[in-house]
C-alpha positions as CSV (number, residue, x, y, z in Angstrom):
1,M,0.0,0.0,0.0
2,V,2.8,2.5,0.9
3,Q,4.7,1.6,-2.3
4,N,1.6,2.3,-4.4
5,N,1.1,5.6,-2.7
6,L,4.8,6.5,-3.4
7,I,4.3,5.7,-7.1
8,L,1.0,7.6,-7.1
9,G,2.7,10.6,-5.6
10,V,5.3,10.7,-8.4
11,V,2.6,10.4,-11.1
12,L,0.6,13.2,-9.6
13,S,3.7,15.4,-9.3
14,T,4.4,14.8,-12.9
15,L,0.9,15.8,-14.0
16,I,1.0,19.0,-11.9
17,L,4.3,20.0,-13.4
18,F,3.2,19.3,-16.9
19,L,0.0,21.4,-16.3
20,F,2.0,24.5,-15.4
21,V,5.4,24.0,-17.2
22,R,4.4,22.1,-20.3
23,K,8.0,21.7,-21.5
24,L,9.4,18.2,-21.4
25,P,13.1,19.2,-21.1
26,V,12.3,21.4,-18.1
27,I,10.2,18.7,-16.5
28,A,13.0,16.2,-17.1
29,M,15.5,18.6,-15.4
30,I,13.3,18.9,-12.4
31,F,12.7,15.2,-12.1
32,I,16.4,14.4,-12.1
33,S,16.5,15.3,-8.4
34,L,14.0,12.7,-7.5
35,P,15.9,9.4,-8.2
36,I,19.2,11.0,-6.9
37,S,17.6,12.1,-3.7
38,I,15.9,8.8,-3.1
39,L,19.2,7.0,-3.8
40,A,20.9,9.2,-1.2
41,T,18.1,8.3,1.2
42,F,18.8,4.6,0.6
43,L,22.5,5.2,1.3
44,A,21.8,7.0,4.6
45,M,19.5,4.1,5.7
46,Q,22.3,1.6,4.9
47,V,24.9,3.6,6.9
48,L,22.6,4.0,9.9
49,G,21.4,0.4,9.8
50,R,17.8,1.1,8.9
51,T,15.5,-1.1,7.0
52,F,12.5,-0.7,4.7
53,N,9.3,-0.6,6.8
54,V,6.0,1.1,6.8
55,I,7.4,4.2,8.6
56,S,10.5,4.6,6.4
57,L,8.5,4.1,3.2
58,A,6.0,6.6,4.4
59,G,8.8,9.1,5.0
60,I,10.0,8.6,1.4
61,A,6.5,9.0,0.0
62,L,6.0,12.2,2.1
63,S,9.3,13.7,0.9
64,T,8.5,13.2,-2.8
65,G,6.9,16.7,-3.2
66,M,9.5,18.4,-1.0
67,I,12.3,16.9,-3.0
68,L,11.0,18.6,-6.2
69,D,10.7,22.0,-4.5
70,A,14.3,23.1,-4.7
71,A,14.7,21.8,-8.3
72,I,11.5,23.7,-9.4
73,V,12.8,27.0,-7.9
74,V,16.2,26.7,-9.6
75,V,15.0,25.5,-13.0
76,E,12.1,27.9,-13.2
77,T,14.2,30.9,-12.3
78,A,16.9,30.0,-14.8
79,V,14.2,29.5,-17.5
80,R,12.7,32.9,-16.7
81,Y,16.0,34.7,-17.0
82,R,16.7,32.9,-20.3
83,E,13.3,33.9,-21.7
84,Q,14.1,37.5,-20.8
85,G,17.1,37.4,-23.2
86,E,19.9,36.6,-20.8
87,R,22.8,34.5,-22.1
88,V,22.9,30.9,-20.8
89,V,25.9,31.5,-18.4
90,D,24.5,34.8,-17.1
91,A,21.0,33.2,-16.5
92,I,22.6,30.4,-14.5
93,H,24.8,32.9,-12.5
94,K,21.9,35.2,-11.7
95,T,19.7,32.2,-10.8
96,M,22.2,30.8,-8.2
97,A,22.9,34.3,-6.8
98,E,19.1,34.9,-6.3
99,V,17.9,31.6,-4.9
100,S,20.9,29.9,-3.2
101,G,20.5,31.6,0.2
102,A,16.8,31.1,0.3
103,L,17.1,27.4,-0.7
104,V,19.7,26.7,2.0
105,N,17.7,28.4,4.7
106,S,14.5,26.7,3.6
107,V,15.9,23.1,3.5
108,V,18.1,23.4,6.6
109,S,15.1,24.8,8.7
110,S,13.0,21.9,7.5
111,I,15.7,19.4,8.4
112,I,16.2,21.0,11.9
113,V,12.6,20.4,12.7
114,F,13.3,16.6,12.8
115,A,16.3,16.9,15.1
116,P,14.2,16.7,18.4
117,I,12.6,13.4,17.0
118,L,16.0,11.9,16.6
119,L,16.9,12.8,20.1
120,M,13.8,11.2,21.7
121,Q,14.6,7.9,23.4
122,S,11.1,6.9,24.2
123,A,9.2,4.2,22.3
124,E,7.1,6.9,20.6
125,G,10.2,8.8,19.5
126,K,11.9,5.6,18.2
127,L,8.8,4.9,16.2
128,F,9.4,8.1,14.2
129,H,13.2,7.9,13.9
130,D,12.9,6.3,10.4
131,L,10.5,9.0,9.3
132,A,12.9,11.7,10.4
133,I,15.9,10.0,8.8
134,T,14.3,9.4,5.4
135,I,12.8,12.9,5.1
136,S,16.0,14.7,6.3
137,S,18.2,12.6,4.0
138,A,15.9,13.3,1.0
139,L,15.8,17.0,1.7
140,G,19.6,17.3,2.1
141,A,20.1,15.4,-1.1
142,S,17.6,17.6,-3.0
143,L,19.6,20.7,-1.9
144,F,22.8,19.1,-3.1
145,V,21.2,18.4,-6.5
146,A,19.7,21.9,-6.8
147,L,22.9,23.8,-6.0
148,L,25.5,21.6,-7.6
149,L,24.1,19.3,-10.3
150,L,21.3,21.3,-11.8
151,P,23.5,24.4,-12.7
152,L,25.7,22.0,-14.7
153,L,22.8,20.4,-16.5
154,L,21.2,23.8,-17.2
155,R,24.2,24.7,-19.3
156,Y,23.1,22.1,-21.9
157,I,19.3,22.6,-21.5
158,L,18.8,26.3,-21.5
159,P,20.0,26.9,-25.2
160,S,16.9,25.0,-26.3
161,I,14.5,27.2,-24.4
162,K,12.6,29.6,-26.6
163,A,11.3,33.0,-25.5
164,L,7.9,31.7,-24.5
165,D,5.9,32.2,-21.3
166,T,6.0,28.8,-19.6
167,T,3.4,29.7,-17.0
168,G,0.6,30.8,-19.5
169,D,-1.8,33.7,-19.6
170,F,-3.9,32.3,-16.8
171,V,-1.1,32.5,-14.2
172,D,-0.3,36.1,-15.3
173,R,-3.9,37.2,-14.9
174,I,-4.1,35.7,-11.4
175,S,-0.8,37.4,-10.5
176,A,-1.9,40.8,-11.8
177,R,-5.2,40.6,-9.9
178,L,-3.5,39.7,-6.7
179,A,-1.1,42.6,-7.1
180,R,-4.0,45.1,-7.7
181,M,-5.7,43.9,-4.5
182,V,-2.9,45.3,-2.3
183,V,-2.4,48.7,-4.1
184,S,-4.6,50.8,-1.7
185,S,-4.1,51.1,2.0
186,R,-7.6,49.9,2.7
187,N,-7.1,46.7,0.7
188,R,-3.8,46.1,2.5
189,S,-5.6,46.4,5.8
190,V,-8.3,44.0,4.7
191,M,-5.7,41.5,3.4
192,L,-3.7,41.8,6.7
193,L,-6.9,41.0,8.7
194,L,-7.8,38.1,6.5
195,L,-4.3,36.6,6.3
196,V,-3.0,37.2,9.8
197,V,-5.8,37.9,12.4
198,V,-8.3,35.3,11.0
199,P,-5.7,32.5,10.8
200,I,-4.6,33.2,14.4
201,A,-8.2,33.1,15.7
202,G,-8.8,29.9,13.7
203,L,-5.7,28.4,15.2
204,I,-7.0,29.0,18.7
205,L,-10.6,28.0,18.0
206,L,-10.1,25.1,15.7
207,A,-7.1,23.4,17.4
208,P,-7.7,19.6,17.4
209,K,-8.2,17.7,20.6
210,L,-5.3,15.9,22.3
211,N,-4.5,12.3,21.9
212,I,-1.3,10.3,22.5
213,L,-1.2,8.5,19.2
214,P,-3.7,8.0,16.4
215,Q,-6.2,5.2,17.1
216,V,-5.3,2.6,14.5
217,E,-7.6,-0.3,15.2
218,G,-6.9,-3.9,14.2
219,T,-9.3,-6.7,13.5
220,R,-8.8,-8.6,16.8
221,V,-11.7,-8.2,19.2
222,N,-10.9,-7.9,22.9
223,V,-13.8,-8.6,25.2
224,S,-13.9,-8.1,29.0
225,V,-16.7,-9.7,31.1
226,N,-16.7,-8.2,34.6
227,V,-18.7,-9.1,37.7
228,N,-19.3,-6.8,40.7
229,Q,-17.9,-9.1,43.3
230,S,-14.6,-10.7,44.1
231,M,-14.4,-14.5,43.3
232,N,-11.6,-17.0,43.5
233,H,-10.0,-18.5,40.4
234,E,-12.0,-21.7,40.6
235,A,-15.3,-20.0,41.0
236,L,-14.6,-17.6,38.1
237,T,-13.6,-20.6,35.9
238,S,-16.6,-22.7,36.7
239,E,-19.3,-20.0,36.8
240,L,-18.1,-17.6,34.1
241,L,-15.2,-18.8,32.0
242,M,-16.5,-22.3,31.1
243,P,-20.0,-21.2,30.4
244,I,-18.6,-18.5,28.1
245,N,-16.5,-21.0,26.2
246,Q,-19.4,-23.4,25.8
247,L,-21.7,-20.6,24.6
248,I,-19.2,-19.4,21.9
249,E,-18.5,-23.0,20.8
250,A,-22.2,-23.8,20.5
251,E,-23.0,-20.6,18.6
252,Q,-20.1,-21.3,16.2
253,E,-21.3,-24.9,15.6
254,Q,-24.8,-23.5,14.8
255,Q,-23.1,-20.8,12.6
256,Q,-24.8,-18.1,14.6
257,G,-23.0,-14.8,14.0
258,P,-19.7,-14.1,12.2
259,L,-17.3,-17.0,12.0
260,I,-14.4,-17.0,14.5
261,D,-11.0,-18.3,13.3
262,K,-9.8,-18.8,16.9
263,F,-10.3,-17.4,20.3
264,L,-8.5,-17.2,23.7
265,S,-10.2,-16.9,27.1
266,F,-8.7,-16.6,30.5
267,V,-9.4,-15.4,34.1
268,S,-8.1,-12.0,34.9
269,G,-7.9,-10.8,38.5
270,S,-10.6,-11.7,40.9
271,S,-13.6,-10.4,39.0
272,S,-13.3,-10.6,35.2
273,V,-12.8,-13.0,32.3
274,Q,-11.0,-11.8,29.2
275,L,-11.6,-13.0,25.6
276,V,-9.6,-12.5,22.5
277,L,-11.5,-13.2,19.3
278,Y,-10.0,-13.5,15.8
279,P,-12.5,-13.2,13.0
280,K,-12.4,-15.7,10.1
281,E,-12.8,-12.8,7.7
282,P,-11.2,-9.4,8.7
283,E,-14.1,-7.6,7.0
284,Q,-16.5,-9.0,9.6
285,A,-14.5,-7.7,12.6
286,E,-17.1,-5.0,13.4
287,Q,-19.9,-7.6,13.2
288,L,-18.0,-9.9,15.5
289,K,-17.5,-7.1,18.0
290,S,-21.2,-6.3,18.1
291,W,-22.2,-10.0,18.2
292,A,-19.9,-10.8,21.1
293,K,-21.2,-7.9,23.2
294,N,-24.9,-8.6,22.5
295,T,-24.6,-12.4,22.9
296,L,-22.7,-12.2,26.2
297,D,-24.9,-9.3,27.5
298,A,-28.0,-11.5,26.9
299,A,-26.4,-14.7,28.4
300,F,-24.9,-13.0,31.5
301,P,-27.1,-10.1,32.5
302,H,-25.4,-9.9,35.9
303,A,-22.1,-9.0,34.3
304,N,-20.7,-5.9,32.5
305,V,-19.5,-6.7,29.0
306,Y,-17.1,-4.5,27.1
307,A,-15.8,-5.1,23.6
308,N,-13.2,-3.2,21.6
309,F,-10.5,-3.7,18.9
310,N,-6.8,-4.0,19.6
311,S,-4.5,-1.1,18.6
312,L,-2.0,-1.7,15.9
313,L,0.3,0.8,17.6
314,G,-0.2,-0.6,21.1
315,F,2.7,-2.9,21.4
316,G,5.5,-1.3,23.5
317,L,4.0,2.2,23.1
318,S,2.2,4.6,25.4
319,T,-1.0,4.2,23.5
320,N,-2.8,3.2,26.6
321,R,-5.8,5.7,26.8
322,R,-6.7,4.6,30.3
323,V,-7.5,7.5,32.7
324,T,-7.3,7.1,36.4
325,I,-9.5,9.0,38.8
326,D,-8.1,8.8,42.4
327,F,-10.2,9.4,45.6
328,T,-8.3,9.5,48.8
329,G,-9.5,9.6,52.4
330,T,-9.5,7.9,55.8
331,S,-12.8,6.0,55.7
332,L,-12.8,3.0,53.3
333,D,-16.6,2.8,53.5
334,D,-17.0,6.4,52.3
335,L,-14.5,5.8,49.5
336,Q,-16.3,2.7,48.4
337,L,-19.6,4.6,48.4
338,I,-18.2,7.4,46.3
339,G,-16.6,4.8,44.0
340,R,-19.8,3.0,43.4
341,E,-21.6,6.3,42.5
342,V,-18.8,7.4,40.1
343,Y,-18.6,4.0,38.6
344,E,-22.4,4.0,37.9
345,H,-22.2,7.5,36.5
346,L,-19.4,6.7,34.1
347,N,-21.0,3.4,33.1
348,T,-24.5,4.7,32.4
349,N,-24.5,8.4,31.8
350,M,-21.3,9.0,29.9
351,G,-21.2,5.8,27.9
352,Y,-17.5,5.2,28.4
353,A,-16.0,1.8,28.1
354,N,-14.8,-0.7,30.7
355,P,-14.5,1.2,34.1
356,W,-12.8,-0.8,36.8
357,S,-11.4,-0.1,40.3
358,N,-8.1,-1.2,41.8
359,T,-9.9,-1.5,45.1
360,P,-13.1,-3.5,45.2
361,L,-16.2,-1.4,45.5
362,Y,-17.9,-3.9,47.7
363,N,-16.8,-5.8,50.8
364,D,-17.3,-9.3,49.7
365,D,-14.0,-11.0,50.6
366,P,-14.2,-13.1,53.8
367,Q,-11.8,-11.9,56.5
368,I,-10.8,-12.7,60.1
369,I,-10.2,-9.8,62.4
370,F,-7.9,-10.7,65.3
371,T,-8.0,-8.4,68.4
372,P,-5.1,-8.9,70.8
373,K,-5.6,-9.2,74.6
374,D,-3.0,-6.8,75.8
375,N,-2.9,-8.0,79.5
376,Q,-2.1,-11.6,78.5
377,L,0.6,-10.4,76.0
378,L,2.2,-8.3,78.7
379,E,2.4,-11.2,81.1
380,L,4.2,-13.3,78.5
381,G,6.5,-10.5,77.4
382,E,5.1,-10.6,73.9
383,S,4.7,-7.6,71.6
384,Q,1.8,-7.1,69.2
385,Y,4.3,-7.1,66.3
386,N,5.7,-10.5,67.2
387,L,2.1,-11.9,67.7
388,S,1.2,-10.6,64.2
389,Q,4.1,-12.4,62.7
390,K,2.9,-15.7,64.4
391,L,-0.6,-15.1,63.0
392,R,0.8,-14.5,59.5
393,A,2.8,-17.8,59.8
394,L,-0.4,-19.6,60.8
395,T,-2.5,-18.2,57.9
396,D,-0.8,-16.8,54.8
397,G,2.8,-17.5,55.7
398,V,5.6,-15.1,56.7
399,Y,9.0,-14.3,55.0
400,I,12.0,-14.9,57.3
401,G,15.0,-14.6,55.0
402,E,16.9,-16.1,52.0
403,Y,19.0,-19.2,51.3
404,S,21.7,-19.4,48.7
405,N,22.2,-22.6,46.9
406,G,25.4,-21.4,45.2
407,T,23.8,-20.1,42.0
408,K,20.9,-18.0,43.2
409,N,19.1,-16.8,46.4
410,L,15.9,-18.6,47.4
411,P,13.3,-17.0,49.7
412,I,12.4,-18.8,52.9
413,Y,8.8,-18.7,54.2
414,I,7.2,-20.3,57.3
415,K,3.6,-21.3,57.0
416,G,1.4,-23.4,59.2
417,E,-0.7,-26.4,58.0
418,D,-3.8,-25.6,56.0
419,W,-6.9,-25.4,58.2
420,D,-10.6,-25.8,57.5
421,A,-12.1,-24.0,60.5
422,I,-11.1,-21.0,62.6
423,N,-11.2,-23.1,65.7
424,N,-8.3,-25.1,64.4
425,V,-6.2,-22.0,64.3
426,M,-7.4,-20.7,67.7
427,D,-6.4,-24.0,69.3
428,T,-2.8,-23.8,68.0
429,P,-0.3,-23.9,70.9
430,L,2.3,-21.1,70.9
431,Y,5.6,-21.2,72.8
432,F,7.0,-18.1,74.5
433,P,10.7,-18.6,75.5
434,L,11.0,-15.6,77.8
435,E,8.5,-17.1,80.3
436,N,9.1,-20.7,79.1
437,K,5.3,-21.1,78.6
438,V,3.0,-22.7,76.1
439,T,-0.4,-21.3,75.6
440,L,-3.2,-21.6,73.1
441,L,-3.8,-18.7,70.6
442,R,-7.4,-18.2,71.8
443,T,-6.1,-17.1,75.2
444,L,-4.2,-14.2,73.5
445,V,-6.6,-12.9,70.9
446,D,-10.3,-12.6,70.2
447,Y,-11.5,-13.0,66.6
448,E,-14.4,-11.8,64.5
449,L,-15.5,-13.1,61.1
450,D,-16.2,-10.3,58.7
451,V,-16.1,-9.3,55.0
452,G,-13.9,-6.6,53.5
453,P,-12.1,-5.6,50.3
454,S,-9.7,-8.2,48.7
455,S,-7.0,-5.5,48.5
456,L,-6.1,-2.1,49.7
457,Y,-4.3,0.7,47.9
458,R,-2.5,3.7,49.4
459,L,-1.4,6.8,47.7
460,N,1.0,9.2,49.6
461,G,0.1,7.3,52.8
462,F,-3.7,7.7,52.4
463,R,-6.3,5.1,51.6
464,T,-7.1,5.5,47.9
465,L,-9.8,4.2,45.6
466,S,-9.0,4.5,41.9
467,I,-11.5,4.3,39.1
468,N,-9.8,3.4,35.8
469,V,-11.7,4.2,32.6
470,T,-10.8,3.8,28.9
471,P,-12.6,6.2,26.5
472,P,-13.9,4.9,23.2
473,P,-11.8,5.7,20.1
474,S,-14.3,8.3,18.9
475,I,-13.7,10.5,21.9
476,P,-10.3,12.4,22.1
477,L,-8.4,11.9,25.3
478,S,-8.4,15.6,26.3
479,T,-12.2,15.8,25.9
480,F,-12.6,12.7,28.0
481,I,-10.4,14.0,30.8
482,D,-12.3,17.3,30.9
483,D,-15.6,15.5,31.1
484,S,-14.4,13.1,33.8
485,Q,-13.1,15.9,35.9
486,S,-16.3,17.9,35.7
487,S,-18.4,14.8,36.5
488,S,-16.2,13.9,39.4
489,D,-15.8,17.4,40.9
490,P,-18.9,17.0,43.3
491,Y,-17.1,14.1,45.0
492,Y,-13.9,16.0,45.8
């Protein structure tokens, strides 16, 4: 596709030149700069270890018109002097004296624009390195051809130029009319207003919205099926993942909806299942996206289903359009209440895709709250910290150090046996060497069964609840951020 565009650009440039110049020798002189400049670009790519790819070929295609600019200026100026009766050598000398400085300034300033891109070390900057190298090399080569090669060739082409107007009467009439428009001071003021003030106002009012990179969508469909409660891996697999797989396989066997070439499904986190669908026919990607969302919405009404396409520029780049809204405070219950209201607002009123929170919005994870008995601990000379380490060893396990086997360090954990009931833990005997006593855990702590969030997040030392939202491709990132801030302001 890029190669075709490059060829099309050359053909269109030829047609435009023929429309205005209409002299084959002059057109041939101008087009000499094109293969030489592209050849110099290839040489620069070889020296810098670059390859042909979509970006480098796009840079060559974009530079096609710019390569011809310097040649057009030199050749047209020399032809004009020749038609005015100047000798060939004099026409060439006057041409180079007139345009050399302007050409150097123009080309060098265009090349300098790409210098910051070459200095960028981020993934986004490296993406456009090839573009900067190809365009800069092509422009530099075109300047070399215009200043050194074309004057030599003009020595042999100008004698064949007759005293004819190469631009035609139409161009002369347009030039004369434009000149008359700025004769009077009133016309000059009007032209100043139209050409300076109006563009500046338009620049401010019509500035495009901000995005990180263009949204180049692929044909792979990513589907997220989220539930509003935390579940363990086995429960998500049996209650959500397996039914989804069976539904898709059944629909495909009955040829309901677009055909799927292959699909991948897996449990993600504690409340979602992710699907990756590849359409049999790329042209049916949009239909597959709609079918997946509608089918899963109908089959799992208790879940939130989101479907979107993968980004072709997403691998290794900061194309992630996710926006995070943080709420900090001291009360987790208040944060969860605010989070549920914001989540519902974003999910229903604004129509944005796939909101999720790093902290569960509901307390649905079983927890055991241990409360130490300070008097008993004091009698045994035990601190609350040491007791908490023992409790961690009896439940989740506690890290105590590392062991080196000669090649790498291995972590060491102490963990008690698995237990089925809390009484098994409470009846565990603990030894306290300072008093040389053994006592049961239940004599040192009280416990309470409760539910709470499966995870906690802190930002700058404060409890924090974050709502992460990804805007749809049709909404610019800056617009989305402004809307999110205005909708979230009442909660701050």
